[in-house]
C-alpha positions in Angstrom: 2.1 -122.5 -2.0 1.4 -122.4 -5.7 3.3 -119.5 -7.4 1.6 -117.2 -9.8 2.1 -117.8 -13.5 4.1 -115.1 -15.3 1.1 -113.7 -17.1 -1.1 -113.7 -14.0 1.6 -112.1 -11.9 2.2 -109.3 -14.5 -1.6 -108.7 -14.9 -2.0 -108.6 -11.1 0.9 -106.1 -10.8 -0.5 -103.9 -13.6 -3.9 -103.8 -11.9 -2.5 -102.9 -8.5 -0.3 -100.2 -10.0 -3.2 -98.8 -11.9 -5.3 -98.8 -8.7 -2.6 -97.0 -6.8 -2.3 -94.5 -9.7 -6.0 -93.8 -9.8 -6.4 -93.8 -6.0 -5.9 -89.9 -5.6 -8.5 -89.3 -8.3 -11.1 -91.0 -6.1 -10.6 -88.4 -3.3 -12.9 -85.5 -2.8 -11.6 -82.6 -5.0 -12.7 -80.1 -2.3 -10.6 -81.9 0.3 -7.5 -81.9 -2.0 -7.9 -78.2 -2.7 -8.4 -77.1 0.9 -5.5 -79.3 2.1 -3.2 -77.7 -0.3 -4.3 -74.2 0.7 -4.1 -75.1 4.4 -0.5 -76.5 4.1 0.7 -73.5 2.0 -0.8 -70.9 4.4 1.3 -69.2 7.0 -1.4 -69.3 9.7 -1.1 -73.1 9.9 2.7 -73.1 10.0 2.8 -70.4 12.7 0.1 -72.0 14.8 1.7 -75.5 14.6 5.2 -74.1 15.6 3.7 -72.1 18.5 1.9 -75.2 19.7 5.1 -77.3 19.6 7.1 -74.5 21.4 4.4 -74.1 24.0 4.3 -77.9 24.7 8.1 -78.0 24.9 8.3 -74.9 27.1 5.6 -76.2 29.4 7.3 -79.6 29.8 10.6 -78.0 30.4 9.2 -75.6 33.0 7.2 -78.4 34.8 10.2 -80.7 34.9 12.5 -77.9 36.3 9.9 -76.7 38.9 8.4 -80.1 40.1 10.1 -82.4 42.5 9.7 -85.6 40.6 11.4 -87.7 43.3 8.9 -86.7 46.0 5.6 -86.2 44.2 5.8 -88.4 41.1 2.0 -89.1 40.9 1.0 -85.5 41.3 3.6 -84.5 38.6 2.1 -86.9 36.1 -1.4 -85.6 36.6 -0.3 -82.0 36.5 1.6 -82.6 33.2 -1.3 -84.4 31.6 -3.8 -81.6 32.6 -1.6 -78.9 31.2 -1.1 -80.7 27.9 -4.8 -81.3 27.5 -5.3 -77.5 28.0 -2.7 -76.8 25.3 -4.5 -79.4 23.0 -7.9 -77.9 23.4 -6.8 -74.3 22.9 -6.1 -74.5 19.1 -9.0 -77.0 18.5 -11.5 -74.6 20.1 -10.3 -71.4 18.4 -7.9 -71.9 15.5 -9.6 -74.9 13.8 -13.1 -73.4 13.9 -11.9 -70.0 12.7 -10.1 -71.6 9.8 -13.2 -73.5 8.9 -15.2 -70.3 9.2 -12.6 -68.6 6.9 -12.9 -71.4 4.3 -16.7 -71.2 4.1 -16.8 -67.4 4.2 -14.2 -67.1 1.5 -16.5 -68.9 -0.9 -19.0 -66.1 -0.4 -16.5 -63.2 -0.6 -14.9 -64.5 -3.8 -18.2 -65.7 -5.2 -16.8 -69.1 -6.1 -19.6 -71.1 -4.4 -21.9 -70.5 -7.4 -19.2 -71.9 -9.7 -18.7 -74.9 -7.5 -22.4 -75.7 -7.5 -22.5 -75.6 -11.3 -19.8 -78.3 -11.5 -20.3 -82.0 -11.0 -19.7 -81.7 -7.2 -22.7 -82.1 -5.0 -23.4 -80.0 -1.9 -22.6 -82.9 0.3 -19.2 -83.3 -1.3 -18.5 -79.6 -0.8 -19.5 -79.8 2.8 -17.7 -83.0 3.5 -14.5 -81.6 1.9 -14.6 -78.7 4.3 -15.3 -81.0 7.3 -12.5 -83.5 6.5 -10.1 -80.7 5.9 -10.8 -79.4 9.4 -10.5 -82.9 10.8 -7.1 -83.2 9.2 -6.2 -79.8 10.6 -7.2 -80.8 14.1 -5.6 -84.3 13.7 -2.2 -82.6 13.1 -2.5 -80.7 16.4 -3.5 -84.0 18.1 -0.4 -85.7 16.6 1.8 -82.9 18.0 0.4 -83.0 21.6 -0.3 -86.7 22.1 3.5 -87.6 22.5 3.7 -85.1 25.3 0.6 -86.7 26.9 2.3 -90.1 26.6 5.3 -88.5 28.4 3.0 -87.6 31.3 1.7 -91.2 31.3 5.2 -92.5 31.7 5.5 -90.5 34.9 2.7 -92.7 36.4 -0.2 -91.4 38.4 -2.5 -91.3 35.4 -4.4 -94.3 34.1 -4.5 -95.0 30.4 -8.3 -95.3 30.5 -8.6 -91.8 32.0 -6.4 -90.4 29.2 -8.5 -92.1 26.5 -11.7 -90.9 28.2 -10.3 -87.3 28.2 -9.4 -87.7 24.5 -13.0 -88.7 23.7 -14.2 -85.5 25.4 -11.7 -83.4 23.4 -12.7 -85.1 20.1 -16.4 -84.4 20.8 -15.9 -80.7 21.5 -13.5 -80.4 18.5 -16.1 -81.8 16.1 -18.8 -79.5 17.7 -16.6 -76.4 17.1 -15.8 -77.5 13.6 -19.5 -77.8 12.7 -20.1 -74.4 14.3 -17.4 -72.8 12.3 -18.7 -74.2 9.0 -22.3 -73.3 9.8 -21.5 -69.7 10.7 -19.2 -69.4 7.7 -22.0 -70.5 5.5 -24.3 -67.8 7.0 -21.8 -65.0 6.6 -22.7 -63.5 3.2 -21.9 -59.8 4.0 -19.3 -57.9 6.0 -21.6 -57.0 8.9 -22.9 -60.5 9.2 -19.4 -61.9 8.9 -18.1 -59.7 11.8 -21.1 -60.8 13.9 -20.5 -64.4 13.1 -16.9 -64.2 14.1 -17.8 -62.7 17.5 -20.4 -65.5 18.0 -17.8 -68.1 17.1 -15.2 -66.7 19.5 -17.7 -66.7 22.3 -18.8 -70.3 21.6 -15.1 -71.3 21.5 -14.5 -69.7 24.9 -17.4 -71.6 26.4 -16.4 -74.9 24.7 -12.8 -74.5 25.8 -13.7 -73.8 29.5 -16.1 -76.7 29.7 -13.9 -79.2 27.9 -10.7 -78.3 29.7 -12.5 -78.5 33.0 -13.9 -81.9 32.2 -10.6 -83.2 30.9 -8.7 -82.0 33.9 -11.3 -83.6 36.3 -11.0 -86.9 34.4 -7.2 -86.9 34.5 -7.0 -85.9 38.1 -9.3 -88.8 39.2 -7.2 -91.7 40.6 -9.2 -94.6 39.2 -11.3 -95.1 36.1 -14.2 -96.5 38.2 -14.5 -93.2 40.0 -14.6 -91.5 36.6 -17.5 -93.7 35.5 -19.3 -93.1 38.7 -19.4 -89.3 38.6 -18.4 -88.3 35.0 -20.2 -90.9 32.9 -23.8 -89.6 33.6 -22.8 -86.0 32.9 -20.8 -87.0 29.8 -23.7 -89.0 28.4 -26.2 -86.2 29.0 -23.9 -83.5 27.6 -22.8 -85.8 24.8 -26.4 -86.5 23.7 -27.1 -82.7 23.7 -23.9 -81.9 21.8 -24.6 -84.7 19.2 -28.1 -83.3 18.7 -26.9 -79.8 18.3 -24.1 -81.0 16.1 -26.5 -82.8 13.7 -28.8 -79.7 13.7 -25.9 -77.4 13.0 -24.6 -79.7 10.2 -28.0 -79.8 8.6 -28.4 -76.0 8.8 -25.0 -75.5 7.3 -25.8 -77.8 4.4 -29.1 -75.9 4.0 -27.2 -72.6 3.8 -25.0 -74.0 1.1 -28.0 -75.2 -0.8 -29.5 -71.7 -0.8 -26.7 -70.5 -3.1 -27.1 -73.3 -5.6 -28.4 -71.6 -8.7 -30.2 -74.7 -9.8 -32.5 -74.8 -6.8 -32.3 -71.4 -5.2 -35.6 -69.5 -5.3 -35.7 -66.5 -7.6 -37.8 -63.4 -7.0 -39.2 -62.0 -10.3 -40.2 -58.4 -10.5 -42.6 -57.1 -13.1 -43.1 -53.6 -14.6 -46.4 -51.8 -14.9 -47.2 -53.7 -18.1 -46.8 -57.1 -16.5 -43.5 -57.9 -18.2 -40.4 -59.1 -16.5 -38.2 -56.2 -15.4 -35.7 -57.8 -13.1 -35.1 -61.2 -11.5 -32.9 -61.4 -8.4 -31.5 -64.2 -6.3 -33.4 -63.8 -3.0 -30.7 -65.3 -0.8 -27.6 -64.4 -2.7 -28.4 -60.6 -2.8 -27.5 -60.7 -6.5 -29.7 -58.6 -8.8 -29.4 -58.9 -12.6 -30.9 -56.2 -14.8 -32.3 -57.5 -18.1 -31.7 -55.5 -21.3 -34.4 -55.0 -23.8 -33.0 -57.6 -26.2 -32.4 -60.2 -23.5 -35.9 -59.6 -22.2 -37.5 -60.2 -25.6 -35.3 -63.2 -26.3 -35.8 -65.1 -23.0 -39.1 -63.6 -21.9 -41.2 -63.0 -24.9 -44.4 -61.1 -24.7 -47.4 -63.2 -23.5 -50.1 -64.0 -26.0 -53.0 -61.6 -26.2 -55.6 -62.0 -23.5 -53.2 -63.6 -20.9 -51.3 -60.5 -19.7 -53.4 -58.4 -17.4 -52.4 -54.9 -16.5 -52.7 -53.8 -12.9 -55.7 -51.7 -12.1 -54.8 -48.2 -10.9 -55.5 -47.7 -7.2 
């Protein structure tokens, strides 16, 4: 093998070091900001510790209560079912509520208008929220998957069944993340925010019950061929419906973010009795700006004679 010359090796090392130095700058700024806020928050630390303690307590209780020498296969299936329930619990409630809080906070602090005026596009803002939620959910998966591997070591559960149940969990996690972002983008006031939180909790309860039931049924099935025979048609049907709803919800959430873009948001102009501009208000942002007389004359001069028509009295 021909070695690099000294100049070529030094240039190659400089290019690689410069690439690694500039690598964080190529990330989404919204993703970096939300990850920092998530890791510094107390809610994430408390939820993560509670999840780890719940998994440890569940495994300890099941090991102490189950007779592993007599029913090893049943113990492995029972362990795996309980751990999937613990995995789906934060991913159906905590992660969507955190996504909802991130999107709703942009409305409450009125920072969404500032973000849209920057060089960031609406797609980058939305993708930053989404990947932050994906990282949030991925940390919970990383915490519970070792316990699922422990249940696999007890035998009685096929690896293909566990992977199939993980696909179900990932599908419902992505669905609830999109629901949280969409409802957070729609919550522009306190009353609407409270209503959206209640809707999100109800949707999380339905998603948790359906996904936990499907995961437990897949794990409890002895062979993967039986899973394909009874669960694959229902999963394909429900998956196609969930993917369609997921795409619709994602598009609706992006549309809600676009409504607050001052560059493209429609404005409603109000005129006085003389036909001059009296007030212009953002129709979707509920922000009304009164114009002073000097600003009205500067930005909205009087129309030339013959163009302004005064309304006829009724």
